[in-house]
C-alpha positions as CSV (number, residue, x, y, z in Angstrom):
1,M,16.3,5.0,13.7
2,P,12.6,6.2,13.8
3,R,10.4,3.9,15.7
4,L,6.6,3.4,15.7
5,P,5.0,3.5,19.2
6,H,2.4,0.9,20.1
7,K,-0.5,1.1,22.5
8,D,1.3,-0.9,25.2
9,G,4.2,1.5,25.2
10,S,6.6,-0.7,23.1
11,E,8.0,0.4,19.8
12,T,8.8,-1.2,16.5
13,P,11.5,0.2,14.2
14,Y,10.3,1.3,10.8
15,S,12.8,-1.1,9.2
16,A,10.6,-4.0,10.5
17,F,7.7,-2.8,8.4
18,M,7.5,-4.3,4.9
19,V,4.2,-2.7,4.3
20,P,3.2,0.6,2.6
21,Y,0.8,1.7,5.4
22,P,1.8,1.1,9.0
23,V,-1.4,2.7,10.1
24,V,-4.9,1.9,8.6
25,I,-8.0,3.8,9.6
26,F,-11.3,2.0,9.1
27,D,-14.8,3.4,8.9
28,F,-17.4,1.3,10.7
29,D,-20.8,1.2,9.0
30,G,-20.6,-0.2,5.5
31,T,-16.8,-1.0,5.8
32,L,-16.3,-3.3,8.8
33,C,-19.9,-4.1,9.7
34,D,-23.1,-4.5,7.8
35,T,-25.4,-2.3,9.8
36,E,-28.2,-1.6,7.4
37,K,-30.7,-4.0,9.0
38,A,-29.9,-2.5,12.4
39,I,-30.3,1.1,11.2
40,Q,-33.5,0.4,9.3
41,Y,-35.0,-1.4,12.3
42,T,-34.1,1.4,14.7
43,F,-35.4,4.2,12.5
44,H,-38.7,2.3,12.1
45,Q,-39.0,1.7,15.8
46,A,-38.0,5.3,16.7
47,F,-40.7,6.8,14.4
48,E,-43.4,4.3,15.4
49,Q,-42.8,4.9,19.1
50,K,-43.4,8.6,18.5
51,G,-46.6,7.9,16.6
52,I,-45.1,9.1,13.3
53,T,-45.2,7.1,10.0
54,P,-41.6,5.8,9.4
55,P,-39.8,6.9,6.3
56,P,-39.6,4.4,3.4
57,P,-36.6,2.1,3.6
58,E,-35.1,3.5,0.4
59,E,-35.0,6.9,1.9
60,V,-33.2,5.6,5.0
61,K,-30.7,3.7,2.8
62,Q,-30.1,7.0,0.9
63,A,-29.4,8.8,4.1
64,I,-27.0,6.1,5.3
65,G,-25.1,6.4,2.0
66,T,-24.2,10.0,2.8
67,G,-22.0,8.9,5.7
68,G,-23.4,11.6,7.9
69,N,-24.4,11.4,11.6
70,L,-27.8,11.2,13.3
71,S,-28.1,15.0,13.6
72,E,-27.9,15.1,9.8
73,F,-29.9,12.0,9.0
74,L,-33.0,12.8,11.1
75,P,-33.9,16.2,9.5
76,M,-33.5,14.5,6.1
77,L,-35.9,11.9,7.1
78,Y,-38.3,14.1,9.1
79,P,-38.3,17.7,7.9
80,P,-40.1,19.1,11.0
81,L,-36.7,18.7,12.7
82,R,-35.0,21.2,10.4
83,G,-33.9,24.6,11.7
84,N,-31.9,25.9,14.6
85,H,-35.2,26.4,16.6
86,K,-35.6,22.6,16.6
87,K,-32.2,21.9,18.1
88,S,-33.4,20.7,21.5
89,E,-36.1,18.5,19.8
90,L,-33.5,17.1,17.5
91,E,-31.2,16.2,20.4
92,E,-34.0,14.4,22.0
93,W,-34.6,12.4,18.9
94,V,-30.9,11.5,18.7
95,L,-31.0,10.2,22.3
96,H,-34.3,8.3,21.5
97,Y,-32.8,6.6,18.5
98,R,-29.6,5.7,20.2
99,H,-31.4,4.1,23.2
100,I,-33.3,1.8,20.8
101,Y,-30.1,1.0,18.8
102,D,-28.0,0.3,21.9
103,T,-30.6,-1.8,23.6
104,D,-32.2,-3.6,20.7
105,G,-31.4,-2.6,17.1
106,G,-27.7,-3.2,17.3
107,R,-28.2,-7.0,17.6
108,L,-28.9,-7.0,13.9
109,T,-25.4,-5.8,13.0
110,T,-23.2,-8.4,11.3
111,L,-19.6,-8.4,10.2
112,F,-18.8,-8.3,6.5
113,P,-17.3,-11.6,5.4
114,G,-13.5,-11.7,5.9
115,V,-13.2,-8.8,8.3
116,D,-11.9,-10.9,11.2
117,A,-9.3,-12.7,9.0
118,L,-8.1,-9.3,7.6
119,L,-7.7,-7.7,11.0
120,S,-5.8,-10.8,12.2
121,R,-3.5,-10.6,9.2
122,L,-2.8,-6.9,9.9
123,K,-2.1,-7.6,13.5
124,E,0.4,-10.3,12.5
125,K,2.2,-7.7,10.3
126,E,2.1,-5.2,13.2
127,I,0.0,-2.8,11.2
128,N,-1.8,-0.4,13.6
129,C,-5.6,-0.1,13.1
130,V,-8.0,2.7,14.0
131,V,-11.8,3.0,13.8
132,I,-13.3,6.3,13.1
133,S,-17.0,6.8,12.6
134,N,-19.8,9.4,12.8
135,K,-21.8,6.7,14.7
136,G,-22.3,6.8,18.4
137,Q,-19.3,5.7,20.4
138,R,-21.2,3.2,22.5
139,A,-22.8,1.5,19.5
140,I,-19.3,1.0,17.9
141,E,-17.7,-0.3,21.1
142,D,-20.6,-2.7,21.8
143,S,-20.3,-4.2,18.3
144,L,-16.5,-4.5,18.4
145,E,-16.8,-6.2,21.8
146,R,-19.6,-8.6,20.6
147,F,-17.5,-9.7,17.7
148,D,-14.3,-9.8,19.8
149,L,-12.5,-7.2,17.7
150,C,-11.5,-4.7,20.3
151,H,-7.9,-6.0,20.6
152,Y,-7.2,-5.2,17.0
153,F,-7.6,-1.4,17.4
154,D,-5.4,1.2,19.0
155,L,-8.1,3.9,18.8
156,V,-11.9,3.8,18.4
157,I,-13.3,7.3,17.6
158,G,-17.1,7.8,17.4
159,D,-19.6,10.4,18.1
160,N,-18.7,11.0,21.8
161,P,-19.9,13.9,23.9
162,L,-16.8,13.3,26.1
163,L,-14.5,13.9,23.1
164,P,-16.3,16.6,21.0
165,L,-14.8,16.5,17.5
166,K,-16.1,17.8,14.2
167,K,-17.4,14.9,12.2
168,K,-16.1,13.5,8.9
169,P,-15.4,14.8,6.4
170,H,-13.7,17.4,8.6
171,P,-10.1,16.3,9.4
172,M,-10.2,17.3,13.0
173,A,-10.1,13.7,14.4
174,Y,-7.0,13.0,12.4
175,E,-5.3,16.2,13.1
176,Q,-6.0,16.3,16.9
177,V,-6.2,12.6,17.9
178,I,-4.8,10.1,15.3
179,K,-1.8,12.1,14.2
180,A,-0.8,12.7,17.8
181,H,-1.1,9.0,18.6
182,Y,1.3,8.2,15.7
183,P,3.6,11.3,15.7
184,R,6.4,9.6,13.6
185,V,4.1,8.4,10.9
186,S,3.7,10.7,7.9
187,P,0.2,11.2,6.4
188,S,1.3,9.3,3.2
189,Q,1.7,6.2,5.4
190,V,-1.8,6.4,6.8
191,L,-4.6,4.8,4.7
192,M,-8.2,5.7,5.2
193,V,-10.7,2.9,4.2
194,G,-14.3,3.8,4.0
195,D,-17.5,3.3,1.9
196,T,-18.9,6.9,1.7
197,D,-17.8,10.2,0.3
198,A,-17.6,11.5,3.9
199,D,-14.8,9.0,4.5
200,L,-13.0,9.7,1.3
201,F,-13.2,13.5,1.7
202,F,-12.1,13.1,5.3
203,A,-8.9,11.5,3.9
204,K,-8.6,14.1,1.2
205,N,-8.9,17.0,3.7
206,A,-6.4,15.3,6.0
207,G,-3.9,14.7,3.2
208,L,-4.2,10.9,3.5
209,P,-4.4,8.2,0.7
210,S,-7.8,6.6,0.7
211,C,-9.5,3.3,-0.3
212,W,-13.2,3.3,-1.3
213,A,-15.0,0.2,0.0
214,A,-17.4,0.0,-3.0
215,Y,-19.3,-3.0,-1.4
216,G,-20.7,-0.6,1.3
217,Y,-23.4,2.1,1.2
218,G,-21.9,5.1,-0.6
219,A,-23.1,6.4,-3.9
220,E,-20.7,5.7,-6.8
221,E,-20.8,9.2,-8.3
222,T,-20.1,11.1,-5.1
223,C,-17.4,8.6,-3.9
224,L,-15.5,8.7,-7.2
225,A,-15.7,12.5,-7.1
226,A,-13.5,12.3,-4.0
227,E,-10.8,10.6,-6.1
228,P,-10.0,7.6,-3.9
229,T,-6.5,6.2,-4.3
230,F,-7.8,2.7,-4.4
231,T,-11.2,1.0,-4.8
232,I,-12.1,-2.5,-3.5
233,Q,-15.2,-4.6,-4.2
234,S,-14.8,-6.8,-1.1
235,V,-12.9,-6.9,2.2
236,E,-10.4,-9.4,0.6
237,G,-9.5,-6.7,-2.0
238,L,-7.6,-4.8,0.8
239,Y,-4.9,-7.5,1.2
240,P,-2.7,-6.6,-1.8
241,I,-2.9,-2.9,-0.8
242,V,-2.1,-3.0,2.9
243,A,-0.5,-6.4,3.4
244,P,1.2,-7.4,0.1
245,E,3.2,-10.6,0.0
246,A,7.0,-10.2,-0.1
């Protein structure tokens, strides 16, 4: 009988699973954690420290809603960083932003209501959880540790120079890391939950079902264009999808 491997090396037979998705992949910003205040604060500080007028909050919010990474955000918010000839300057800005976020801005991150209870429920049902984000690896790990959530996740995949992967919506992280971690789980049994079109197209490109977290930062038009399998308006809306009562 096929068995699902766990992080500790133990295995659970598929017959023990009365759930449709034995593996659930979560985005971070706008899905598990409310990071808008942290991001707004950090961008404001990053620009001010360089003597440049910070972008308006609405422009920052629009950039967050794309689900991109810092290397994409920054040229949107500060056009002088655009172009291949600005690559080294852009990299310096990325490091500058991340230093502020990791040492100061990240403290403004909060959990969306119900996240801890949801993850506890999934653990009880032996559903394997993964985080994948275009956010910096350290920022994700710091937040998960602060909220005591690390033990819920088998894998945490962020923007990490030690693990260079193409960013969402490219499916590379699923194909090379997540799929290899759960070799006996078919793509149809892996649910991607995220709030932006980058998350949903990541799922589509990887052949995974998806759930749009409409309470997050993504724009409705672009997210619906990705044809999510499910849509939820709150964290609690995920229960009947991933952990239905028998």
